[in-house]
BAMAR-348480 format. One record per residue (C-alpha): residue in one letter; residue number from 1; x, y, z. Coordinates in steps of 0.05 Angstrom, whole numbers. Layout:
% residues N
['A' NUM [X Y Z]],
...
% end
This chain:
% residues 97
['M' 1 [-309 -701 239]],
['F' 2 [-240 -718 265]],
['S' 3 [-215 -739 196]],
['T' 4 [-241 -674 166]],
['A' 5 [-199 -634 216]],
['I' 6 [-137 -675 199]],
['I' 7 [-147 -666 125]],
['A' 8 [-158 -592 134]],
['V' 9 [-94 -586 175]],
['L' 10 [-55 -625 121]],
['V' 11 [-83 -581 65]],
['V' 12 [-67 -516 102]],
['S' 13 [3 -543 118]],
['A' 14 [14 -561 45]],
['A' 15 [-8 -491 23]],
['M' 16 [37 -457 73]],
['G' 17 [95 -501 52]],
['R' 18 [84 -484 -21]],
['G' 19 [79 -410 -4]],
['A' 20 [144 -414 35]],
['W' 21 [178 -448 -24]],
['R' 22 [154 -395 -72]],
['V' 23 [179 -339 -26]],
['G' 24 [247 -374 -25]],
['K' 25 [249 -379 -100]],
['H' 26 [230 -306 -106]],
['A' 27 [286 -286 -58]],
['E' 28 [336 -327 -97]],
['R' 29 [315 -296 -163]],
['C' 30 [319 -226 -133]],
['E' 31 [390 -240 -112]],
['R' 32 [410 -266 -181]],
['D' 33 [373 -218 -225]],
['P' 34 [379 -142 -212]],
['K' 35 [325 -127 -265]],
['Y' 36 [275 -171 -229]],
['R' 37 [292 -139 -162]],
['R' 38 [284 -69 -190]],
['R' 39 [217 -89 -222]],
['W' 40 [192 -112 -154]],
['Y' 41 [213 -46 -121]],
['Y' 42 [173 -9 -175]],
['I' 43 [113 -54 -164]],
['L' 44 [117 -43 -89]],
['S' 45 [121 32 -99]],
['L' 46 [59 30 -144]],
['C' 47 [22 -5 -87]],
['Y' 48 [43 51 -40]],
['I' 49 [18 102 -91]],
['F' 50 [-48 66 -97]],
['F' 51 [-59 68 -22]],
['A' 52 [-39 141 -19]],
['I' 53 [-92 157 -70]],
['I' 54 [-143 118 -30]],
['F' 55 [-123 156 34]],
['V' 56 [-132 223 -1]],
['A' 57 [-198 201 -34]],
['L' 58 [-226 181 34]],
['A' 59 [-205 246 65]],
['V' 60 [-234 289 9]],
['S' 61 [-300 252 9]],
['D' 62 [-308 269 83]],
['R' 63 [-317 197 100]],
['D' 64 [-257 193 144]],
['P' 65 [-210 254 148]],
['W' 66 [-164 216 195]],
['E' 67 [-139 175 136]],
['L' 68 [-90 232 121]],
['I' 69 [-50 209 182]],
['N' 70 [-28 149 140]],
['L' 71 [-4 193 82]],
['P' 72 [67 206 108]],
['F' 73 [78 131 117]],
['A' 74 [57 119 45]],
['A' 75 [102 176 22]],
['I' 76 [161 147 59]],
['G' 77 [147 78 28]],
['I' 78 [142 109 -42]],
['W' 79 [207 147 -32]],
['A' 80 [244 87 -3]],
['C' 81 [222 40 -59]],
['F' 82 [239 88 -115]],
['R' 83 [306 103 -83]],
['A' 84 [323 30 -76]],
['A' 85 [302 16 -148]],
['S' 86 [343 74 -174]],
['R' 87 [406 49 -138]],
['I' 88 [404 -20 -172]],
['V' 89 [452 -20 -230]],
['V' 90 [434 -63 -289]],
['S' 91 [485 -71 -344]],
['P' 92 [456 -62 -415]],
['G' 93 [473 -132 -440]],
['Q' 94 [449 -169 -379]],
['D' 95 [396 -221 -392]],
['S' 96 [337 -227 -344]],
['H' 97 [339 -303 -341]],
% end
């Protein structure tokens, strides 16, 4: 029982370390490659759009009309991500690698 707990802690620690390493690599690539950074802003804005659609669908179906309270936050997120993505300048000949 004790060895199972130790192994579980080691596995979780390794998974968290790998996740932290991947986040670091992602941040480095976002700093180097403006196309990649702009793509991630667009992906994040699409996630906000998806959640806004879910909020509206829940309010329309009368399951939970209070979901519309979250709609301004989603709208601000969509606006901020699209604005940040539009401000990133990518030169035409720049490679994404």
